[in-house]
C-alpha positions in Angstrom: 76.9 162.3 40.0 73.3 161.5 40.9 72.6 160.1 44.3 69.8 157.8 45.3 67.3 159.0 47.9 68.2 157.4 51.2 65.9 154.5 52.0 65.4 155.7 55.6 64.2 159.1 54.2 61.7 157.4 51.9 60.3 155.4 54.8 60.1 158.6 56.9 58.1 160.3 54.2 55.8 157.2 53.8 55.1 156.9 57.5 54.4 160.7 58.0 52.0 160.9 55.1 48.4 159.8 54.9 47.7 158.4 51.4 44.1 159.7 51.6 45.4 163.3 51.9 47.3 162.9 48.7 44.6 161.2 46.7 41.6 163.3 47.8 42.5 166.3 45.6 42.1 164.0 42.6 39.3 161.7 43.7 36.1 162.2 45.7 36.3 159.4 48.3 33.5 158.0 50.4 33.7 155.6 53.2 32.4 152.1 52.5 33.2 149.5 55.1 36.8 149.6 56.1 38.0 151.4 52.9 37.2 154.5 50.9 35.8 154.3 47.4 35.7 156.7 44.4 35.7 156.8 40.7 39.1 155.6 39.3 41.2 158.5 38.0 43.0 156.1 35.5 40.0 155.1 33.5 36.3 156.0 33.0 33.7 154.2 35.0 30.3 154.9 36.5 30.4 152.6 39.5 33.2 153.4 42.0 35.8 150.6 42.0 38.8 152.6 43.1 39.6 151.7 46.7 41.9 153.4 49.2 42.9 151.6 52.4 43.9 154.2 55.0 44.9 151.4 57.4 47.2 149.8 54.9 48.2 153.0 53.1 47.6 151.6 49.6 45.2 152.1 46.7 43.7 149.6 44.3 41.3 149.7 41.4 39.3 146.5 41.2 38.4 147.3 37.6 41.6 148.3 35.9 43.9 146.6 38.4 46.2 149.6 39.1 47.4 149.9 42.7 50.3 150.8 44.9 51.3 153.2 47.7 51.3 157.0 47.9 54.4 157.3 45.6 53.0 155.0 43.0 49.7 157.0 42.8 51.6 160.2 42.0 53.8 158.4 39.5 50.8 157.1 37.7 48.7 160.3 38.1 51.3 162.9 37.1 53.8 160.9 35.0 56.5 161.3 37.6 59.6 159.2 38.3 59.9 157.6 41.7 62.4 160.3 43.0 60.1 163.0 41.8 57.1 161.4 43.5 59.0 161.1 46.8 60.0 164.8 46.5 56.4 165.9 45.9 55.1 163.9 48.9 57.9 165.1 51.1 57.0 168.7 50.1 53.4 168.1 50.9 54.3 166.7 54.3 56.8 169.5 55.0 59.8 167.2 55.2 63.1 168.7 54.0 65.1 166.6 51.5 68.5 165.4 52.7 71.2 167.9 51.7 73.3 165.3 50.2 70.6 164.1 47.8 70.6 164.8 44.1 67.6 163.7 42.1 68.3 160.3 40.5 68.3 160.1 36.7 64.8 159.7 35.4 63.7 157.4 32.7 63.6 159.0 29.2 59.9 159.3 29.2 59.7 160.9 32.6 62.6 163.2 32.1 61.1 164.4 28.8 57.8 165.2 30.5 59.6 166.9 33.4 61.8 168.9 31.0 58.7 170.2 29.1 57.0 171.2 32.4 60.1 173.1 33.4 60.2 174.8 30.0 56.6 175.9 30.3 57.2 177.1 33.9 60.2 179.2 32.8 58.2 180.6 29.8 55.3 181.5 32.1 57.6 183.4 34.4 59.3 185.2 31.5 56.0 186.3 30.0 54.6 187.3 33.4 57.7 189.4 34.0 57.5 191.0 30.6 53.9 192.0 31.3 54.4 193.6 34.7 58.0 194.8 34.7 59.0 195.9 31.1 58.2 198.7 28.7 57.3 196.0 26.1 54.4 194.8 28.3 52.9 198.2 28.9 50.3 198.0 26.1 49.2 194.6 27.2 49.0 195.6 30.8 46.8 198.6 29.9 44.5 196.3 27.9 44.0 194.1 31.0 43.5 197.1 33.2 40.8 198.3 30.7 39.2 194.9 31.1 39.1 195.8 34.9 41.5 193.1 36.0 43.4 194.0 39.2 47.1 193.4 39.7 46.2 190.7 42.3 44.1 188.8 39.7 46.8 189.1 37.1 49.3 187.7 39.5 46.9 184.9 40.7 46.5 183.6 37.1 50.1 184.4 36.2 48.9 186.2 33.1 51.8 187.3 30.8 52.6 188.9 27.5 54.5 187.5 24.5 56.2 190.5 22.7 55.8 191.1 19.0 59.1 189.5 18.1 59.6 186.0 16.8 62.9 185.3 18.6 62.2 186.4 22.2 61.7 182.9 23.5 64.2 181.3 21.1 66.9 183.6 22.5 65.8 183.0 26.1 66.3 179.2 25.8 69.4 179.5 23.7 71.1 181.2 26.6 70.2 178.2 28.7 71.7 175.9 26.1 68.5 173.9 25.7 68.4 171.0 23.3 66.9 171.7 19.9 64.8 168.5 19.9 63.4 169.4 23.3 62.4 172.8 22.1 61.0 171.5 18.8 58.6 169.1 20.5 57.6 171.5 23.3 54.8 173.3 21.3 56.3 176.7 22.2 57.7 177.3 18.7 56.9 177.1 15.0 59.5 176.2 12.4 60.2 177.0 8.8 61.1 174.5 6.1 64.7 174.7 7.1 63.9 173.7 10.7 64.6 177.2 12.2 62.5 177.8 15.3 60.3 180.9 15.8 58.2 181.9 18.8 54.6 180.5 18.4 53.1 183.3 20.5 53.7 186.9 19.4 52.0 190.1 20.5 49.5 188.2 22.6 48.3 188.3 26.2 49.2 184.9 27.6 47.0 182.8 29.8 48.8 179.8 31.4 47.0 176.5 31.4 47.8 174.1 34.1 47.2 170.4 34.7 45.4 169.0 37.7 48.4 169.5 39.9 49.0 173.1 39.0 51.9 172.5 36.6 51.8 174.8 33.6 51.5 172.6 30.5 50.1 174.9 27.8 49.2 178.5 26.9 46.4 180.4 25.3 47.3 183.7 23.7 44.8 186.4 23.0 45.3 189.0 20.3 45.6 192.6 21.5 44.1 194.1 18.3 42.4 193.0 15.2 44.7 191.7 12.5 44.9 193.3 9.0 42.1 192.2 6.7 44.5 190.4 4.4 46.1 188.5 7.3 43.2 186.9 9.2 44.3 185.4 12.5 42.4 183.7 15.3 41.6 185.8 18.3 42.9 183.0 20.6 45.8 180.8 19.8 46.3 177.7 21.9 49.3 175.4 22.4 49.2 172.3 20.3 48.8 169.0 22.1 52.0 167.5 23.5 52.9 164.6 25.8 51.9 166.8 28.8 48.9 168.5 27.3 45.6 167.0 26.0 43.0 169.7 25.6 40.1 167.2 25.8 41.3 166.2 29.2 42.2 169.7 30.5 40.0 172.3 32.2 41.2 175.9 32.7 41.7 176.8 36.4 40.8 173.3 37.7 43.9 173.0 40.0 43.3 176.4 41.6 39.5 175.8 41.9 39.6 172.3 43.5 39.4 173.5 47.1 36.5 175.8 46.4 34.7 173.1 44.4 34.9 170.8 47.4 33.9 173.4 49.9 30.9 174.6 47.8 29.9 171.1 46.6 29.6 172.3 43.0 31.6 173.5 40.0 30.6 176.4 37.8 31.3 175.7 34.1 32.1 178.7 31.9 32.8 179.0 28.2 35.9 181.1 28.2 39.1 182.0 30.2 38.0 185.6 30.8 34.7 184.5 32.2 36.5 182.3 34.8 38.9 185.1 35.6 36.2 187.8 36.0 34.1 185.4 38.1 37.1 184.8 40.3 37.6 188.5 40.8 33.9 188.7 41.6 34.3 186.2 44.4 33.2 183.0 42.5 36.2 180.8 43.0 34.9 177.4 41.8 34.8 178.2 38.1 36.5 176.3 35.3 36.3 176.4 31.5 36.8 173.9 28.7 39.6 174.5 26.3 37.9 176.5 23.6 36.0 173.4 22.3 32.9 171.5 23.2 32.7 169.9 26.6 34.1 166.3 26.5 33.3 163.2 28.4 36.8 163.1 29.8 36.4 166.6 31.2 33.1 165.6 32.8 34.7 162.5 34.3 37.4 164.5 35.9 34.9 166.9 37.4 32.7 163.9 38.5 35.6 162.7 40.8 35.4 166.1 42.6 31.7 166.9 42.8 28.2 165.7 41.8 26.8 169.1 41.1 27.6 171.2 38.0 26.2 174.7 37.1 26.5 175.7 33.5 27.1 179.4 33.1 27.6 180.0 29.4 27.1 183.2 27.4 23.5 184.5 27.2 23.5 184.9 23.5 22.2 182.4 20.9 25.5 180.5 20.5 25.9 180.3 24.3 22.4 178.9 24.7 23.0 176.3 22.0 26.3 175.4 23.6 24.5 174.9 26.9 22.0 172.6 25.1 24.9 170.5 23.8 26.4 170.3 27.3 23.0 169.1 28.7 22.9 166.3 26.1 26.3 165.1 27.2 25.4 165.4 30.9 22.4 163.0 30.4 24.9 160.1 30.6 26.3 161.2 34.0 25.0 161.3 37.5 25.5 165.1 37.9 22.9 167.3 39.5 22.7 170.0 36.8 21.6 173.6 36.9 21.9 176.3 34.3 22.4 180.0 34.8 21.2 182.2 31.9 23.0 185.5 31.7 20.3 188.2 30.8 20.4 190.5 27.8 22.6 188.1 25.8 25.6 189.1 27.8 28.5 186.9 28.7 29.5 186.5 32.4 32.4 189.0 32.0 30.1 191.7 30.5 27.4 191.1 33.2 29.9 191.5 36.0 31.2 194.8 34.6 27.7 196.1 34.1 26.0 194.8 37.3 28.8 194.2 39.7 30.2 191.3 41.7 27.3 191.0 44.1 24.7 190.8 41.4 26.7 188.0 39.7 27.1 186.0 42.9 23.3 186.3 43.4 22.6 185.2 39.9 24.8 182.1 40.2 23.7 181.1 43.7 19.9 181.9 43.5 18.8 182.3 39.9 19.7 179.0 38.3 17.3 176.9 36.3 16.7 173.1 36.2 17.4 171.5 32.8 13.6 171.2 32.1 13.0 174.9 33.0 15.9 175.9 30.8 14.7 173.9 27.9 11.2 175.4 28.2 12.6 178.9 28.4 14.8 178.2 25.3 11.8 176.8 23.5 9.7 179.9 24.2 12.3 182.1 22.4 11.5 180.3 19.2 7.8 181.3 19.1 5.7 184.5 19.1 3.5 183.9 22.1 1.1 186.6 21.1 0.2 184.4 18.1 -2.4 181.7 19.0 -0.9 179.1 16.6 2.6 179.7 18.0 1.3 179.5 21.5 -0.3 176.1 20.8 3.0 174.8 19.3 5.0 176.1 22.2 2.6 174.5 24.7 2.8 171.1 23.0 6.6 171.3 23.0 6.8 172.4 26.7 4.4 169.6 27.7 6.7 167.1 25.9 9.4 168.1 28.4 7.2 168.2 31.4 5.5 164.8 30.8 8.9 163.1 31.3 9.6 164.7 34.7 9.2 162.1 37.4 8.3 164.3 40.3 4.6 165.3 40.5 5.5 168.4 42.5 8.0 169.5 39.9 5.4 168.9 37.1 2.8 171.0 38.9 5.4 173.8 39.4 6.0 174.0 35.6 2.3 173.7 34.8 1.6 176.7 37.1 4.3 178.7 35.4 2.8 177.9 32.0 -0.7 178.7 33.1 0.3 182.1 34.3 2.5 182.8 31.3 -0.1 181.7 28.7 -3.2 182.7 30.7 -4.6 179.2 30.4 -6.3 177.4 33.3 -4.2 175.0 35.4 -7.0 172.4 35.0 -6.8 172.5 31.2 -3.0 172.0 31.3 -3.3 169.1 33.7 -5.8 167.4 31.5 -3.6 168.0 28.4 -0.6 166.5 30.3 -2.7 163.5 31.4 -3.6 162.9 27.8 0.0 163.0 26.7 0.9 160.5 29.4 -1.5 158.0 28.0 -0.3 158.4 24.4 3.4 159.1 24.7 5.9 156.3 25.2 8.6 157.5 27.5 12.0 156.4 26.1 14.4 158.5 28.2 13.4 161.1 30.8 14.5 164.5 29.6 14.7 165.7 33.2 16.7 162.7 34.3 20.2 164.0 33.7 21.6 161.2 35.8 22.5 157.7 34.9 19.9 155.8 32.9 18.0 153.3 35.0 19.2 150.3 33.1 22.8 151.3 33.9 22.4 151.9 37.6 24.4 149.2 39.3 25.0 148.4 42.9 28.5 148.3 44.4 30.5 145.8 42.3 31.3 142.5 43.8 35.0 142.9 44.4 35.2 139.2 45.5 34.1 138.0 42.1 37.6 137.4 40.7 38.6 135.6 44.0 35.6 133.4 44.0 36.4 132.2 40.5 39.9 131.0 41.5 40.6 127.4 42.1 41.3 126.1 45.6 45.1 126.1 45.3 45.3 129.7 44.1 43.0 130.9 46.9 45.4 129.1 49.3 48.4 130.8 47.7 46.8 134.3 48.0 45.7 133.7 51.6 49.0 132.4 52.7 50.9 135.3 51.3 48.4 137.8 52.9 49.1 136.2 56.3 52.8 136.3 55.7 52.6 140.0 54.9 51.2 140.7 58.3 52.6 137.9 60.5 56.3 137.3 59.6 56.5 134.4 62.1 54.4 132.4 59.7 57.5 131.9 57.5 58.8 129.6 60.3 55.8 127.3 59.7 56.5 127.3 56.0 60.1 126.4 56.7 59.0 123.2 58.4 58.1 121.9 54.9 61.5 121.6 53.2 60.0 120.9 49.7 57.4 123.6 49.8 57.0 125.7 46.7 54.1 127.8 45.3 52.4 126.2 42.3 52.2 129.4 40.3 55.5 131.1 39.6 54.2 134.7 40.2 53.3 133.8 43.8 56.7 132.1 44.3 58.4 135.2 43.0 56.5 137.4 45.4 57.4 135.1 48.3 61.1 135.1 47.4 61.1 138.8 47.0 59.4 139.3 50.4 62.1 137.0 52.0 64.9 139.0 50.4 63.5 142.4 51.4 62.7 141.2 54.9 66.5 140.6 55.5 67.2 144.3 55.1 63.9 145.7 56.2 62.9 143.8 59.5 59.7 145.8 59.9 58.7 145.4 56.2 55.2 146.5 55.3 53.3 146.1 52.1 53.1 149.9 51.5 56.9 149.8 51.5 57.2 146.4 49.7 55.3 147.6 46.5 58.3 150.0 45.8 60.7 147.0 46.0 58.8 144.3 44.1 59.2 144.0 40.3 56.7 146.0 38.2 55.0 142.9 36.8 54.2 141.7 40.3 53.0 144.9 41.9 49.3 144.7 41.0 49.1 141.2 42.2 50.7 142.2 45.5 48.1 144.9 45.9 45.3 142.5 45.1 46.5 140.0 47.7 46.9 142.8 50.3 43.3 144.0 49.7 41.8 140.6 50.5 39.2 140.8 53.2 40.6 138.6 56.0 40.2 138.3 59.8 42.8 140.2 61.9 44.4 137.0 63.1 45.2 133.5 61.9 45.6 130.0 63.3 48.4 127.5 62.7 45.8 125.0 61.5 44.7 127.5 58.8 48.2 128.1 57.6 48.9 124.4 57.5 45.8 123.8 55.4 46.9 126.4 52.9 50.4 124.8 52.7 49.0 121.3 52.2 46.6 122.5 49.5 49.5 124.0 47.7 51.8 120.9 48.2 49.1 118.5 47.2 48.0 120.4 44.1 49.8 118.0 41.6 48.4 115.0 43.4 44.9 116.4 43.4 45.2 116.9 39.6 46.4 113.2 39.4 43.3 112.1 41.4 41.0 114.0 39.0 42.8 112.3 36.0 42.3 108.8 37.6 38.6 109.5 38.2 38.2 110.6 34.5 40.1 107.5 33.3 38.1 105.2 35.5 34.8 106.6 34.1 36.1 106.2 30.6 37.2 102.6 31.3 33.7 101.8 32.7 32.0 103.2 29.7 33.9 101.0 27.2 33.6 97.9 29.5 37.4 97.6 30.2 37.0 96.1 33.7 40.7 95.2 34.1 41.9 98.8 33.5 39.1 100.1 35.6 40.3 98.0 38.5 44.0 99.0 38.0 43.1 102.7 38.0 40.9 102.3 41.1 43.7 100.7 43.0 46.0 103.6 42.0 43.4 106.1 43.1 42.9 104.5 46.5 46.6 104.3 47.1 47.1 108.0 46.3 44.2 109.0 48.5 45.7 107.2 51.4 49.0 108.9 51.0 47.2 112.3 50.8 45.2 111.6 53.9 48.3 110.5 55.8 50.3 113.6 54.5 52.8 111.1 53.2 53.7 113.1 50.1 
């Protein structure tokens, strides 16, 4: 029978864990005032609105409204159940789970996702074992050794081999009595018209693909040899998308590269898995690759939360150069600092490393990168015969079209000097030509500005905007609850008003829930309370807790909030009287105007005397 995690253990884990340490691997945080801010991991944005309070141990996005404590973050980020999130945080903090504990039953959605991750992990271990420990894997192992991959690299990436048999994985899971529906939706199998399952990957080297937390969620299988001419097959076969795998939101090697990306301050973007693996073996540890498709906005957004500098290192052949161009167009809408490494002689990174060695590749990546403008000029030059005067003029005009839109005069002069030397034209003539272009060309979008367009650059959002739009009574409700969260004795003041009740039901529900939880948790804190409050109230609790308030309160302040709440209905009645008096005056009904005025005066006196 499943057991609940003991509450005292949950609280121990919460108190011994800093929420910042859990969130930072996912979001690049920067100090701003009392809190830390970054780009929200739950939706796309350009101005950071995701706030983390180290003091309060909670997070809150002022844009999408998501918020909670350290457990809630992992539940949202990794699709975990509450017990799974507690276990993961406990493991991070080095706190052993109670021996008597058994994981509580998950919700259907969470248990299905967890089951799929477990299936992929088991499959990864099986394929890795087959590659390294069985006769069936010898051919694939020799292939990888011919590609100059060391055993350490193979183990690091957990590379495996799927045998040339369509029932290896089917039989493996049948011995574990796995549910058919679970296997059928896993993406690990194909099926015939009768519903019989067959291994999706056969006679392929298997590269595990992980999510941002390092969980295996998909595979890419590479053929060992070319297929027969009458049976064309793709060189690479990827897992289909499932509830745990979205290729447009996944980057190969991201989980393993996060630490190196943060340490180096940049990410190296490759085209393929083997380029990432070869680069890793060559000592370049901050490399990732998109999933066999064009780079996506979602992938860039994920990287943008980790670093502001991206180095494109695609293949040096024509398709690779064109892919780099497409990536640059996508990067124009971001605030990345962008550099491009062009692999010489049309090679890909893997080929260059084998030919020139690890040291030469590290030097190329660290010291031979180009700016986007320099890359575009170099790419443009390949389209012309620069020994032909007509081609030379066309190339020059095209190059100046890029340079004219560079904002820095120093950078402009650098490119002009390079052109002057290359084309054997005087620098003065190029400067005059550039000046003429500046006069005649309307600059729509700076080609060299691969950051955020000027019109979209925004200052830090006004996180008080929503609060400022609230009416007086709702401001009072939020402030009163915020004080109660931090000063429990304030409840005694509230109790002196026997008829007190919050105007809005959601605030009353939060208040009632806080009172109930306080009975069993005398030292109740908001970071703990968010696990106990109903889901529909959690975001509001976080919003209240994130209010910027003084560190203390006065009894008079509390009483003012209480009176504002109590007198809300009477204030509404006053406003109605005032509107009715105005209407009576407009139609000349003096008798009704007098009656309403007397009522208004009477109500005001009662309010002033607190006699209501």
